[in-house]
N, C-alpha and C positions, 0 to 999 in steps of 0.2 A: 595629878595622879600620884598615888603612893605605891612604892615598889618594895617588895619583900623577897629577898633572895634566900634560897636554902639549898641544901644538898651537898655542901662541902664536907670534906673529911680527910682522913689519912688513908692513903692507898699505896700499893706497891707499883713500881714501874711495870707497864704493860696492862695494868688494870683499867677498868672503865668506871665512869661516874656520870651521873646525870644531875645537872643543876636545874633548879626551877626558880622562876621569878613570877610571883603573883602580883597582879596590879589591881588597884581599887581606886575609886574616886571619880573617874571619868570614863568615857567610852574608850575602851582599850583599842578598838580597831582603828582609831584615828592616828595612832602612833607607829612610827618606825621603832623597832626595838633593837637594842644592841647589848653585847656583852663586852666588857673590858676587864683587864686584870692588871694588878700591880704586884710585882715581886719585891721582896725585901731589898731596899737600897736602889730601886729602879723607878722610873716614871711609869705612870699608868699607860697601858697600850691597848689598842683596839684588838679585839679577838674575832667578833662576828657580828653580822647585822642581818636583819630580816625586815623587808618593807611591809608597810600596811596595805599597799595597793594589790600587788600580785604575789606577795610572799617570796619574792626573789631574795637571794642571799649573797653575801660576800664574806670572805674569810681572810684573816691574816695568813701570810704564806707559811708561818710557823705551825699552823694548826690545820691547814688545808688537807683534806683527806682523812683526818683523824677526828675532827669535831664536826658536829652537825647542830645547827640552830633551827628551831621550829617554834611555831606558835599555835595556840588553840584559842581563838577569839571567844568561843563560847565559855571557856574556863578562865578567860582573861589572864592567861599564863604564857610565858615564853620559856623555852627549855634550851639547854645546851648539853647535848650528849657528847661526852668526851671519851674517846677510845684510845687504846695504845698510849696511855699516859706516860710522860717522861718526867724525870726530876726537874727539868727546866720549866715544866708547866706549873710548878709550885708558885702560888700567888693567892692574893685575895681577889676574888672574882666579883665584879659588879655588873648588875644589869642597869640599863638606862633607856629612857624613852625620849623621843623628839617628835615635834609636830612639823618643824621646818628643817633648818640646816644644823641646828645646834642641839646637842643632848642637854636638856635642862632639868630632867628629872632622874634621880639616881636612887638606887637601893642602897642598903647598908653594907653590902659585901658579905661573901661567904668564903671561908678559907679552904683552899685545896692544898694538901701537902702530899707530894709524891716521893716516896723513898726509893732508893736504888737497891 
């Protein structure tokens, strides 16, 4: 599966942004989908996940209550709605897909910059 992330940009603290990740190449519904991010000088970290089976979700504690992951299987797209953005949310955001336990398909990343 090929993944194409988009929607990043420069926003101010407190603003909202929605990221999209369009998938192509294989049946989208067979994948769990995740969002990860990597801030400058830091390791990549998990942000959110949505399952293929029942659409259940999990979030990193740092974004819980502010970010929402969703998916539209008909449009083969996963979204990350980000509200109440903080400067510490500044990072390159990546979408990823997995069939089993390991995310082995990754998008190219989209940069989110939050100014204070």
